[in-house]
BAMAR-169306 format. One record per residue (C-alpha): residue number from 1; x, y, z. Coordinates in Angstrom, 3 decimals, padded with zeros to 6 digits. Layout:
BEGIN
<node><seq>NUM</seq><x>X</x><y>Y</y><z>Z</z></node>
...
This chain:
BEGIN
<node><seq>1</seq><x>150.233</x><y>002.861</y><z>281.932</z></node>
<node><seq>2</seq><x>150.411</x><y>006.271</y><z>280.231</z></node>
<node><seq>3</seq><x>153.517</x><y>007.980</y><z>278.952</z></node>
<node><seq>4</seq><x>154.127</x><y>011.589</y><z>279.939</z></node>
<node><seq>5</seq><x>152.354</x><y>014.026</y><z>277.581</z></node>
<node><seq>6</seq><x>154.249</x><y>016.921</y><z>275.924</z></node>
<node><seq>7</seq><x>155.302</x><y>019.595</y><z>278.397</z></node>
<node><seq>8</seq><x>152.915</x><y>022.114</y><z>276.813</z></node>
<node><seq>9</seq><x>149.860</x><y>019.862</y><z>277.214</z></node>
<node><seq>10</seq><x>148.002</x><y>018.664</y><z>280.339</z></node>
<node><seq>11</seq><x>145.907</x><y>015.471</y><z>280.037</z></node>
<node><seq>12</seq><x>143.097</x><y>014.071</y><z>282.246</z></node>
<node><seq>13</seq><x>141.138</x><y>010.849</y><z>281.950</z></node>
<node><seq>14</seq><x>137.377</x><y>010.891</y><z>282.515</z></node>
<node><seq>15</seq><x>135.026</x><y>008.030</y><z>283.345</z></node>
<node><seq>16</seq><x>131.417</x><y>008.762</y><z>282.390</z></node>
<node><seq>17</seq><x>128.514</x><y>006.588</y><z>283.690</z></node>
<node><seq>18</seq><x>126.656</x><y>004.348</y><z>281.206</z></node>
<node><seq>19</seq><x>124.227</x><y>006.103</y><z>278.909</z></node>
<node><seq>20</seq><x>123.501</x><y>007.014</y><z>275.326</z></node>
<node><seq>21</seq><x>126.615</x><y>007.962</y><z>273.320</z></node>
<node><seq>22</seq><x>125.509</x><y>011.567</y><z>272.862</z></node>
<node><seq>23</seq><x>124.720</x><y>011.880</y><z>276.571</z></node>
<node><seq>24</seq><x>128.173</x><y>010.549</y><z>277.442</z></node>
<node><seq>25</seq><x>129.770</x><y>013.027</y><z>275.031</z></node>
<node><seq>26</seq><x>127.823</x><y>015.905</y><z>276.547</z></node>
<node><seq>27</seq><x>128.743</x><y>014.843</y><z>280.087</z></node>
<node><seq>28</seq><x>132.423</x><y>014.452</y><z>279.128</z></node>
<node><seq>29</seq><x>132.579</x><y>017.927</y><z>277.582</z></node>
<node><seq>30</seq><x>130.855</x><y>019.530</y><z>280.548</z></node>
<node><seq>31</seq><x>133.213</x><y>017.799</y><z>282.982</z></node>
<node><seq>32</seq><x>136.232</x><y>018.786</y><z>280.847</z></node>
<node><seq>33</seq><x>135.208</x><y>022.457</y><z>280.868</z></node>
<node><seq>34</seq><x>134.303</x><y>022.405</y><z>284.582</z></node>
<node><seq>35</seq><x>137.644</x><y>020.843</y><z>285.564</z></node>
<node><seq>36</seq><x>139.861</x><y>023.041</y><z>283.366</z></node>
<node><seq>37</seq><x>143.082</x><y>024.076</y><z>285.168</z></node>
<node><seq>38</seq><x>142.916</x><y>027.595</y><z>283.626</z></node>
<node><seq>39</seq><x>140.097</x><y>030.069</y><z>282.879</z></node>
<node><seq>40</seq><x>138.168</x><y>029.268</y><z>279.705</z></node>
<node><seq>41</seq><x>139.544</x><y>032.266</y><z>277.772</z></node>
<node><seq>42</seq><x>143.160</x><y>031.214</y><z>278.514</z></node>
<node><seq>43</seq><x>142.933</x><y>027.469</y><z>277.805</z></node>
<node><seq>44</seq><x>141.903</x><y>025.413</y><z>274.785</z></node>
<node><seq>45</seq><x>140.727</x><y>021.848</y><z>275.291</z></node>
<node><seq>46</seq><x>140.150</x><y>018.746</y><z>273.192</z></node>
<node><seq>47</seq><x>138.082</x><y>015.693</y><z>274.236</z></node>
<node><seq>48</seq><x>138.648</x><y>012.229</y><z>272.749</z></node>
<node><seq>49</seq><x>136.850</x><y>008.943</y><z>273.418</z></node>
<node><seq>50</seq><x>139.326</x><y>006.201</y><z>274.381</z></node>
<node><seq>51</seq><x>136.968</x><y>003.228</y><z>274.229</z></node>
<node><seq>52</seq><x>134.159</x><y>002.427</y><z>271.798</z></node>
<node><seq>53</seq><x>130.677</x><y>002.968</y><z>273.149</z></node>
<node><seq>54</seq><x>128.814</x><y>-000.103</y><z>274.341</z></node>
<node><seq>55</seq><x>125.441</x><y>-000.425</y><z>276.084</z></node>
<node><seq>56</seq><x>125.549</x><y>-000.456</y><z>279.889</z></node>
<node><seq>57</seq><x>129.304</x><y>000.331</y><z>279.820</z></node>
<node><seq>58</seq><x>131.246</x><y>003.155</y><z>281.423</z></node>
<node><seq>59</seq><x>132.534</x><y>005.648</y><z>278.830</z></node>
<node><seq>60</seq><x>136.275</x><y>006.353</y><z>278.959</z></node>
<node><seq>61</seq><x>137.480</x><y>009.724</y><z>277.646</z></node>
<node><seq>62</seq><x>140.697</x><y>011.762</y><z>277.628</z></node>
<node><seq>63</seq><x>140.796</x><y>015.557</y><z>277.683</z></node>
<node><seq>64</seq><x>143.894</x><y>017.624</y><z>276.857</z></node>
<node><seq>65</seq><x>144.450</x><y>021.293</y><z>277.742</z></node>
<node><seq>66</seq><x>146.892</x><y>023.832</y><z>276.270</z></node>
<node><seq>67</seq><x>147.445</x><y>027.536</y><z>276.919</z></node>
<node><seq>68</seq><x>146.242</x><y>029.706</y><z>274.063</z></node>
<node><seq>69</seq><x>149.152</x><y>032.120</y><z>274.624</z></node>
<node><seq>70</seq><x>151.725</x><y>029.377</y><z>273.878</z></node>
<node><seq>71</seq><x>150.993</x><y>029.576</y><z>270.105</z></node>
<node><seq>72</seq><x>151.149</x><y>025.776</y><z>269.748</z></node>
<node><seq>73</seq><x>150.224</x><y>023.680</y><z>266.696</z></node>
<node><seq>74</seq><x>146.552</x><y>022.955</y><z>266.075</z></node>
<node><seq>75</seq><x>147.200</x><y>019.207</y><z>266.634</z></node>
<node><seq>76</seq><x>149.265</x><y>017.427</y><z>269.303</z></node>
<node><seq>77</seq><x>149.697</x><y>013.703</y><z>270.020</z></node>
<node><seq>78</seq><x>150.174</x><y>011.811</y><z>273.275</z></node>
<node><seq>79</seq><x>150.097</x><y>008.196</y><z>274.417</z></node>
<node><seq>80</seq><x>147.226</x><y>007.425</y><z>276.816</z></node>
<node><seq>81</seq><x>146.768</x><y>003.872</y><z>278.139</z></node>
<node><seq>82</seq><x>148.998</x><y>002.560</y><z>275.378</z></node>
<node><seq>83</seq><x>147.046</x><y>004.310</y><z>272.605</z></node>
<node><seq>84</seq><x>148.359</x><y>007.212</y><z>270.530</z></node>
<node><seq>85</seq><x>145.695</x><y>009.898</y><z>270.697</z></node>
<node><seq>86</seq><x>145.646</x><y>012.955</y><z>268.482</z></node>
<node><seq>87</seq><x>144.160</x><y>016.028</y><z>270.134</z></node>
<node><seq>88</seq><x>142.995</x><y>018.840</y><z>267.860</z></node>
<node><seq>89</seq><x>142.621</x><y>022.400</y><z>269.135</z></node>
<node><seq>90</seq><x>140.536</x><y>024.832</y><z>267.118</z></node>
<node><seq>91</seq><x>141.368</x><y>028.547</y><z>266.957</z></node>
<node><seq>92</seq><x>139.043</x><y>030.716</y><z>269.127</z></node>
<node><seq>93</seq><x>137.084</x><y>032.051</y><z>266.139</z></node>
<node><seq>94</seq><x>136.808</x><y>028.615</y><z>264.533</z></node>
<node><seq>95</seq><x>135.768</x><y>027.067</y><z>267.863</z></node>
<node><seq>96</seq><x>133.103</x><y>029.727</y><z>268.365</z></node>
<node><seq>97</seq><x>131.787</x><y>029.130</y><z>264.825</z></node>
<node><seq>98</seq><x>131.757</x><y>025.350</y><z>265.451</z></node>
<node><seq>99</seq><x>129.857</x><y>025.785</y><z>268.703</z></node>
<node><seq>100</seq><x>127.355</x><y>028.000</y><z>266.941</z></node>
<node><seq>101</seq><x>126.817</x><y>025.420</y><z>264.176</z></node>
<node><seq>102</seq><x>126.428</x><y>022.649</y><z>266.763</z></node>
<node><seq>103</seq><x>123.935</x><y>024.731</y><z>268.713</z></node>
<node><seq>104</seq><x>121.927</x><y>025.432</y><z>265.557</z></node>
<node><seq>105</seq><x>121.991</x><y>021.750</y><z>264.578</z></node>
<node><seq>106</seq><x>120.938</x><y>020.687</y><z>268.078</z></node>
<node><seq>107</seq><x>118.154</x><y>023.255</y><z>268.135</z></node>
<node><seq>108</seq><x>116.956</x><y>022.001</y><z>264.759</z></node>
<node><seq>109</seq><x>116.875</x><y>018.394</y><z>265.982</z></node>
<node><seq>110</seq><x>115.056</x><y>019.369</y><z>269.145</z></node>
<node><seq>111</seq><x>112.549</x><y>021.360</y><z>267.187</z></node>
<node><seq>112</seq><x>111.978</x><y>018.490</y><z>264.743</z></node>
<node><seq>113</seq><x>111.385</x><y>016.062</y><z>267.596</z></node>
<node><seq>114</seq><x>109.040</x><y>018.458</y><z>269.353</z></node>
<node><seq>115</seq><x>107.175</x><y>019.153</y><z>266.121</z></node>
<node><seq>116</seq><x>106.554</x><y>015.439</y><z>265.589</z></node>
<node><seq>117</seq><x>105.157</x><y>015.023</y><z>269.097</z></node>
<node><seq>118</seq><x>103.120</x><y>018.226</y><z>269.298</z></node>
<node><seq>119</seq><x>100.598</x><y>019.820</y><z>267.021</z></node>
<node><seq>120</seq><x>099.239</x><y>023.241</y><z>266.297</z></node>
<node><seq>121</seq><x>099.834</x><y>025.899</y><z>268.895</z></node>
<node><seq>122</seq><x>102.044</x><y>023.722</y><z>271.126</z></node>
<node><seq>123</seq><x>104.518</x><y>023.172</y><z>268.261</z></node>
<node><seq>124</seq><x>104.660</x><y>026.908</y><z>267.539</z></node>
<node><seq>125</seq><x>105.238</x><y>027.699</y><z>271.208</z></node>
<node><seq>126</seq><x>108.020</x><y>025.119</y><z>271.438</z></node>
<node><seq>127</seq><x>109.668</x><y>026.539</y><z>268.319</z></node>
<node><seq>128</seq><x>109.537</x><y>030.088</y><z>269.704</z></node>
<node><seq>129</seq><x>111.016</x><y>028.917</y><z>273.008</z></node>
<node><seq>130</seq><x>113.858</x><y>027.111</y><z>271.242</z></node>
<node><seq>131</seq><x>114.647</x><y>030.108</y><z>269.060</z></node>
<node><seq>132</seq><x>114.674</x><y>032.411</y><z>272.083</z></node>
<node><seq>133</seq><x>116.994</x><y>030.028</y><z>273.930</z></node>
<node><seq>134</seq><x>119.323</x><y>029.861</y><z>270.934</z></node>
<node><seq>135</seq><x>119.398</x><y>033.648</y><z>270.628</z></node>
<node><seq>136</seq><x>120.273</x><y>033.998</y><z>274.321</z></node>
<node><seq>137</seq><x>123.079</x><y>031.439</y><z>273.994</z></node>
<node><seq>138</seq><x>124.462</x><y>033.165</y><z>270.900</z></node>
<node><seq>139</seq><x>124.371</x><y>036.571</y><z>272.633</z></node>
<node><seq>140</seq><x>126.142</x><y>035.072</y><z>275.653</z></node>
<node><seq>141</seq><x>128.825</x><y>033.531</y><z>273.405</z></node>
<node><seq>142</seq><x>129.354</x><y>036.860</y><z>271.623</z></node>
<node><seq>143</seq><x>129.722</x><y>038.740</y><z>274.918</z></node>
<node><seq>144</seq><x>132.123</x><y>036.115</y><z>276.224</z></node>
<node><seq>145</seq><x>134.190</x><y>036.248</y><z>273.034</z></node>
<node><seq>146</seq><x>134.310</x><y>040.068</y><z>273.018</z></node>
<node><seq>147</seq><x>135.388</x><y>040.187</y><z>276.670</z></node>
<node><seq>148</seq><x>138.101</x><y>037.586</y><z>276.077</z></node>
<node><seq>149</seq><x>139.425</x><y>039.491</y><z>273.035</z></node>
<node><seq>150</seq><x>139.459</x><y>042.759</y><z>275.002</z></node>
<node><seq>151</seq><x>141.418</x><y>041.126</y><z>277.836</z></node>
<node><seq>152</seq><x>143.967</x><y>039.796</y><z>275.349</z></node>
<node><seq>153</seq><x>144.309</x><y>043.243</y><z>273.718</z></node>
<node><seq>154</seq><x>144.764</x><y>044.931</y><z>277.105</z></node>
<node><seq>155</seq><x>147.404</x><y>042.388</y><z>278.130</z></node>
<node><seq>156</seq><x>149.258</x><y>042.862</y><z>274.835</z></node>
<node><seq>157</seq><x>149.183</x><y>046.661</y><z>275.184</z></node>
<node><seq>158</seq><x>150.549</x><y>046.435</y><z>278.724</z></node>
<node><seq>159</seq><x>153.311</x><y>044.097</y><z>277.514</z></node>
<node><seq>160</seq><x>154.311</x><y>046.515</y><z>274.735</z></node>
<node><seq>161</seq><x>154.285</x><y>049.479</y><z>277.126</z></node>
<node><seq>162</seq><x>156.518</x><y>047.614</y><z>279.588</z></node>
<node><seq>163</seq><x>158.801</x><y>046.487</y><z>276.765</z></node>
<node><seq>164</seq><x>159.195</x><y>050.090</y><z>275.592</z></node>
<node><seq>165</seq><x>159.975</x><y>051.255</y><z>279.132</z></node>
<node><seq>166</seq><x>157.058</x><y>053.716</y><z>278.981</z></node>
<node><seq>167</seq><x>154.996</x><y>052.291</y><z>281.834</z></node>
<node><seq>168</seq><x>153.467</x><y>055.039</y><z>283.937</z></node>
<node><seq>169</seq><x>153.911</x><y>057.703</y><z>281.220</z></node>
<node><seq>170</seq><x>151.117</x><y>059.249</y><z>279.231</z></node>
<node><seq>171</seq><x>150.552</x><y>061.215</y><z>276.045</z></node>
<node><seq>172</seq><x>151.157</x><y>064.424</y><z>277.970</z></node>
<node><seq>173</seq><x>154.811</x><y>063.424</y><z>278.521</z></node>
<node><seq>174</seq><x>155.294</x><y>062.855</y><z>274.792</z></node>
<node><seq>175</seq><x>153.541</x><y>066.118</y><z>273.887</z></node>
<node><seq>176</seq><x>155.627</x><y>068.119</y><z>276.395</z></node>
<node><seq>177</seq><x>158.862</x><y>066.630</y><z>275.058</z></node>
<node><seq>178</seq><x>157.920</x><y>067.434</y><z>271.460</z></node>
<node><seq>179</seq><x>156.959</x><y>071.025</y><z>272.395</z></node>
<node><seq>180</seq><x>160.301</x><y>071.458</y><z>274.139</z></node>
<node><seq>181</seq><x>162.166</x><y>069.937</y><z>271.185</z></node>
<node><seq>182</seq><x>160.522</x><y>072.396</y><z>268.774</z></node>
<node><seq>183</seq><x>161.490</x><y>075.370</y><z>270.969</z></node>
<node><seq>184</seq><x>165.068</x><y>074.220</y><z>271.609</z></node>
<node><seq>185</seq><x>165.941</x><y>073.174</y><z>268.023</z></node>
<node><seq>186</seq><x>168.940</x><y>074.906</y><z>266.468</z></node>
<node><seq>187</seq><x>168.041</x><y>076.831</y><z>263.290</z></node>
<node><seq>188</seq><x>171.014</x><y>075.345</y><z>261.409</z></node>
<node><seq>189</seq><x>169.628</x><y>071.786</y><z>261.436</z></node>
<node><seq>190</seq><x>166.513</x><y>069.992</y><z>260.231</z></node>
<node><seq>191</seq><x>165.021</x><y>066.946</y><z>261.912</z></node>
<node><seq>192</seq><x>164.578</x><y>063.947</y><z>259.609</z></node>
<node><seq>193</seq><x>163.316</x><y>061.546</y><z>262.281</z></node>
<node><seq>194</seq><x>162.398</x><y>061.668</y><z>265.990</z></node>
<node><seq>195</seq><x>162.056</x><y>058.546</y><z>268.140</z></node>
<node><seq>196</seq><x>160.635</x><y>058.856</y><z>271.671</z></node>
<node><seq>197</seq><x>161.071</x><y>056.077</y><z>274.252</z></node>
<node><seq>198</seq><x>160.202</x><y>056.571</y><z>277.919</z></node>
<node><seq>199</seq><x>161.261</x><y>060.226</y><z>278.001</z></node>
<node><seq>200</seq><x>164.447</x><y>059.745</y><z>276.015</z></node>
<node><seq>201</seq><x>164.627</x><y>060.845</y><z>272.382</z></node>
<node><seq>202</seq><x>166.792</x><y>059.872</y><z>269.437</z></node>
<node><seq>203</seq><x>166.855</x><y>062.328</y><z>266.542</z></node>
<node><seq>204</seq><x>168.315</x><y>062.077</y><z>263.054</z></node>
<node><seq>205</seq><x>169.279</x><y>065.538</y><z>261.799</z></node>
<node><seq>206</seq><x>170.590</x><y>067.175</y><z>258.680</z></node>
<node><seq>207</seq><x>172.906</x><y>070.141</y><z>259.024</z></node>
<node><seq>208</seq><x>176.050</x><y>071.157</y><z>260.925</z></node>
<node><seq>209</seq><x>176.452</x><y>071.456</y><z>264.650</z></node>
<node><seq>210</seq><x>174.418</x><y>070.334</y><z>267.633</z></node>
<node><seq>211</seq><x>170.642</x><y>070.058</y><z>267.123</z></node>
<node><seq>212</seq><x>169.761</x><y>071.943</y><z>270.349</z></node>
<node><seq>213</seq><x>170.285</x><y>075.476</y><z>271.610</z></node>
<node><seq>214</seq><x>169.831</x><y>074.678</y><z>275.321</z></node>
<node><seq>215</seq><x>171.813</x><y>072.579</y><z>277.840</z></node>
<node><seq>216</seq><x>168.688</x><y>071.473</y><z>279.757</z></node>
<node><seq>217</seq><x>168.972</x><y>067.814</y><z>278.701</z></node>
<node><seq>218</seq><x>171.987</x><y>065.545</y><z>278.055</z></node>
<node><seq>219</seq><x>172.977</x><y>065.465</y><z>274.365</z></node>
<node><seq>220</seq><x>175.191</x><y>062.713</y><z>272.940</z></node>
<node><seq>221</seq><x>176.155</x><y>062.012</y><z>269.301</z></node>
<node><seq>222</seq><x>175.494</x><y>058.394</y><z>268.329</z></node>
<node><seq>223</seq><x>176.337</x><y>057.644</y><z>264.724</z></node>
<node><seq>224</seq><x>176.178</x><y>058.904</y><z>261.161</z></node>
<node><seq>225</seq><x>173.593</x><y>057.339</y><z>258.852</z></node>
<node><seq>226</seq><x>173.684</x><y>058.116</y><z>255.115</z></node>
<node><seq>227</seq><x>175.272</x><y>061.515</y><z>255.731</z></node>
<node><seq>228</seq><x>172.899</x><y>062.383</y><z>258.594</z></node>
<node><seq>229</seq><x>173.910</x><y>062.634</y><z>262.257</z></node>
<node><seq>230</seq><x>172.039</x><y>060.698</y><z>264.950</z></node>
<node><seq>231</seq><x>171.878</x><y>062.179</y><z>268.487</z></node>
<node><seq>232</seq><x>170.566</x><y>060.878</y><z>271.802</z></node>
<node><seq>233</seq><x>168.698</x><y>063.381</y><z>273.993</z></node>
<node><seq>234</seq><x>168.383</x><y>062.299</y><z>277.627</z></node>
<node><seq>235</seq><x>165.300</x><y>062.549</y><z>279.842</z></node>
<node><seq>236</seq><x>163.911</x><y>065.978</y><z>280.693</z></node>
<node><seq>237</seq><x>164.603</x><y>067.705</y><z>283.984</z></node>
<node><seq>238</seq><x>162.389</x><y>066.987</y><z>286.976</z></node>
<node><seq>239</seq><x>159.246</x><y>069.174</y><z>287.337</z></node>
<node><seq>240</seq><x>159.602</x><y>072.449</y><z>289.224</z></node>
<node><seq>241</seq><x>157.161</x><y>073.935</y><z>291.730</z></node>
<node><seq>242</seq><x>155.860</x><y>077.447</y><z>291.063</z></node>
<node><seq>243</seq><x>153.261</x><y>079.100</y><z>293.262</z></node>
<node><seq>244</seq><x>152.554</x><y>075.744</y><z>294.895</z></node>
<node><seq>245</seq><x>151.783</x><y>074.084</y><z>291.550</z></node>
<node><seq>246</seq><x>153.954</x><y>071.428</y><z>289.916</z></node>
<node><seq>247</seq><x>154.678</x><y>072.375</y><z>286.300</z></node>
<node><seq>248</seq><x>156.986</x><y>070.695</y><z>283.750</z></node>
<node><seq>249</seq><x>160.118</x><y>072.814</y><z>283.464</z></node>
<node><seq>250</seq><x>160.376</x><y>072.112</y><z>279.720</z></node>
<node><seq>251</seq><x>157.109</x><y>073.959</y><z>279.170</z></node>
<node><seq>252</seq><x>157.205</x><y>076.747</y><z>281.762</z></node>
<node><seq>253</seq><x>160.898</x><y>077.694</y><z>281.674</z></node>
<node><seq>254</seq><x>162.312</x><y>079.609</y><z>278.735</z></node>
<node><seq>255</seq><x>165.239</x><y>077.775</y><z>277.039</z></node>
<node><seq>256</seq><x>168.677</x><y>079.021</y><z>278.024</z></node>
<node><seq>257</seq><x>170.945</x><y>079.638</y><z>275.052</z></node>
<node><seq>258</seq><x>174.231</x><y>077.764</y><z>274.749</z></node>
<node><seq>259</seq><x>175.849</x><y>080.730</y><z>273.051</z></node>
<node><seq>260</seq><x>175.119</x><y>084.392</y><z>272.439</z></node>
<node><seq>261</seq><x>173.192</x><y>085.188</y><z>269.275</z></node>
<node><seq>262</seq><x>176.289</x><y>086.765</y><z>267.683</z></node>
<node><seq>263</seq><x>178.239</x><y>083.518</y><z>268.189</z></node>
<node><seq>264</seq><x>175.649</x><y>081.245</y><z>266.570</z></node>
<node><seq>265</seq><x>175.831</x><y>082.832</y><z>263.163</z></node>
<node><seq>266</seq><x>172.974</x><y>083.899</y><z>260.961</z></node>
């Protein structure tokens, strides 16, 4: 009877046919990877033997899975068949380095065994074949690791873009807003800081009066910070159509002045 594992961990039990201990381990790890509930780059797994190896006996193993994105501890415990089992999950880089060391060690053992059984040219050919196989496996592991890291970076970038409310906007929107802000700035103020989020800007200015000369976008005072005034500038006006071409109004239209030049002072 097994108690329920932690909510963040999924556990399976595996029965492996009788065989050498290393063959049972290899079969258990292959079955654990093949039966993973999530893609390999999203899940980490740990395999533990539940019963000591004995000749002509079925091997009993437990495999635990966790999501890499859950940022869980490197070690978790669960009770399986009345036994407390500690599952350890290596970080992706550490796991890749461990797999590489195991592959090198296995290749060395295979080569040693082949060298003892073969002589001369056959031994050299077997060594070259093993080295080529190891190089292919290492290249495959590097490609897999690079693709998994790129997918995680892309997912994180998309999450940050959605969090900032800037999904569907590009650098051109930011550049157009900054060009407009430079043209519409009042000469009596100086910008200390500009923050752009999804078309809306927050500016921290030094100097009297409103920071803009034009009424094209909503302007709201927010707060004073260390003697400077913070303002919120709303989203720009919708694009206008000229000669059948859509052009941003903040770039094509000349700013309209809030007051006549004589009323704004020097």
